[in-house]
N, C-alpha and C positions, 0 to 999 in steps of 0.2 A: 770340692776339688782341691788340689794343692794351693794353699793359701797365698803363696808368693805369686803364682800364675793368676789366680783370681784377682789379686790386688792390681797386677799390671792391667788386666782387662778392665777393671772398674775405673782405675785412674786414667786410662787412655780414653775411655768413653766411646770407643769405636770398635765395630766388628773387625776382626783381624784375619785376613786371608793371606797366606803366603802364595795363594793361587787366585788372587783377586779377580783378574780380568775375566777368566772363564766361568767364575761362579758368583759374580757380583750380584746377580738377581736372586741368589739363594739366601743372602744374608738377612735381609729384612730388618725390621725393627721390632719393638715390643709387640706391636699389634699387626705387623705386616705379614706374618706367616708362621708356620710351626717352629722353624729354626730361627732363633734370634741372632746367632753368630756361630761361626765355625773357626776354630783356632788350631793351627798346627804349631805346637809350642816346643821350644827347646827345653830340655831337662838337665843340660850339662852343668848348670850353675846352681841347681837346687841342693839344699842340704840333704844329707843322707836320710835323715828322719824328717820328712816334710809334713808339718801339720796340715790337716784337712779342714776346710770350712765351706759352708754353703750360705749364699745370700738369699736362699729361698727359690732360686731359679734352678729347675732340674738340669743337671749337667751329666752328659754321657761321655765317658772317657774310654778311648780305644788305645790299647797297647799296640805296638808295632806288628806283632805276630799273633795269630789265633791261638797258638799253644802257650803264650805267655801267661804267667800267673802273677797275682798281686798280693803282697804281704802287708798287712796293717797291724798296728798295735793300738787297741782300743781299751783305754783305762787299764793298761798293763797286760792285756790278754792278746795273744797272737791270733789273727784271723787271716784266712786265705781266700782270695777271690779269683775269678777267671779273667780273661783278657778284656772283656767289656763290662765296665762297672758304672754305677750310677751314684751320684751324690745329690741329695735333696733333703729338705727339712732342716732340722737343727742338729749339727754335728758337734759333739763334745769330746774333748781329750782323745783325739784320734790322729795317729801319725801314719803316713805311708812310708814304708821302707823302700826308698828308690833303688832300683837295680843299678849296680855300679856302671854298667856299660850302656844304660838307656840314653838314647840321644833325643828322642822326641815322643810326644803323645798327640793324638788328635782329640779335641774336645768339641762336642756339640752342645750348645746351650739352647734350651727350648722355651717357647712361650708356655707357661705352666698349664693353662687351659687346654692347649693343643696337645701337650705331652700326656696329660691324664686321659684325654679323650681318645687320642690315636692308639695308645697302648692299652687302653681299658684298665687303667690303674687308679685305685683310690688313693688320694693324698694321705690317708690315715696309715697306709702301709709304711710310710717313712718315719712315723713317730718313733717306733721301736728300732727300726733299721735304716737310718739315714744314709748309710753307705752299704751297697749290696750289689750282687750280680744282676746284670740286666736279664739274663736268661731265667732267673727265678721269678721275674715279674710278668713275663709275657708268654704268649702261646707259640706253637711251633712255626707258624707262618713268619713271625718276626725273627725267629732264630735262622730261618732260611735267608732272610734279608741280610742278617749279619754275616752269614756265610758268603753271600754274594759280595758284600763289601770287602771281605778279606781276599777275594779272588782277583780284585783289581789293585793296582799299585799306588796311584797318586791319591792324595787327599781329595782332590777335585772329583775324581772318579768315584771315590767312596761316598762323597756327599751327594753326587748325582743318584746313586743307587738308593740312598735313604730318602731323598726328596721324591723320587718316583714312587716309592712305597707309601710315603705319607700322602701324596696326592691321590693314589689309588684307594687308600683307606676311606676317603670321603668324610673323614671326621671333621668336626667344626673346631675353629679356633676362637669362637665367640667369647667376648667379654662384655659385660654391660658398660655402656659408655661412661657412666659416672665412676665406675671402678677403674677404667683406663685413666680418667682424670686424676683420681686419687693416687694411683701408682706413679704416674708421671710427676705429680707434686712431690712425693717422697723421694724419688730418684733425683729430681732437680735439686732438692734440698740436701741430698746426700745423707738422709736419715736425721737431719737436724730439724725435727718437727715433732708434733704430738698428735694424738688422735683428735683432740679438740681443734687444733690448727687445721688438720686435714678436713674436718667437717666444715670449717669456715671457708676453706679454699674451694670446696665443692659448691659453696654458695647456699648452704643450709637446705639443699634439695633432698637430702636423705638424713636419717637419724643414725645414731651409733649402732643400733641393733641391725639395721640394714647393712651397714658397713662391715660389721663383725660377721654376719651370716655370709655375705658374698665373698669376703676375703677367704674365709674357710672353704667355701664351696669351690672357688676358682683358683685360688693360690695355695690353699692347703694349710693356712695358718692365720691367726688373728692379725689385724693391722698393727697392733702394738708390737707383736713379735717381728713382723716384717720390717717395721721401722727400726727396731733394735738391731737387726742383722745388718741393715745398710749403714747405720751409725757406726757399728763396730768395725766393719771392713774398711770403711774410709778412714777411720781413726787409726786403725792398725797400719794402713798404707802410709799415712802421714808419719807415724812414729818410725816405721821401718826405713823411711827415706831420710829421716832426720839424723843429724849427727849429735844431737843432744840426748842426754839420758833423763832429762826432765820432760815427761810426757803430758804435763798438766795443761799446757797451752793448746796442744793438739786435741786433747780430750774435750776441753771446754769449747773450743771452736766448732766442734762437730756435735755439740748439744748435750754433752755429759755435764752433770751438775758440778762435779769436781773430779780430782784424780781418783779418789776412793771409789766413785761410781764406775769409772772406767776399769779400775783394778778388779772390781767384783765381776764385771762382764768378762774380763780377760781370763780370770780363773775359771769361770763357768764354761767358756768355749775352749780354752787352750789347756786347762788343767794345771796351770802354773801362774805365778805372779809375773807381771811384765818386767819387774826388776831382776828376775831370775831367768828370764827367757833369753835364749841365744839368738839375738837379732843378726840379720844378714847371713 
């Protein structure tokens, strides 16, 4: 999703509803339900070319109108998507060309296990296409749900339609308890951890092979990659809010060995060095 908006979500640490009172029960937490958070986000202050990033959490983005189109630049190539698009997996060097008059988008972030189960999607689908049309992933019944969401006006009403459909699907949001503990540890440390530390935090109850297998099965990526994504987005957020052009302290505080380590990740995800990036 747009990296500036994802940074705000991650640093706030709270599900964000502009319609909180009527939909509070739908927000949930990591393990409380299919939808982790719903965000009605202003786009007025976003850069025209907004880099996209995923922290490994499936995010569904709704443009205001069903007829809206989405334009992306991926590694220099122009791509076009429809009004409901999904960001998941590892996104590299991809920018969203924000429509000039766009005021807001609605973003739903899903418990990964529930997302893959409810929509009958394999995590492997996002390896080659981490940003894609929602309708290319699902069957006609879910396209009908999207149609119903666009027939109602408020974000709360749209979320109600989606929640009813998810409940009716009867799909499981199950995650092994020790995997929940591992994910919670990574998130609490903001990615400043290692797989070895993670195994120790679990209390030595599982081995690295178990952790690797279950992360890939339920989250769609190895634990080392999930850790890397959290470390990067929190470091990016700190750098973006800093008035300093020296990002070494922020990088090291979030677990990078040094600035060069952070710079390597930055080029990998953003396609450019942090010193050449247009911050703010």
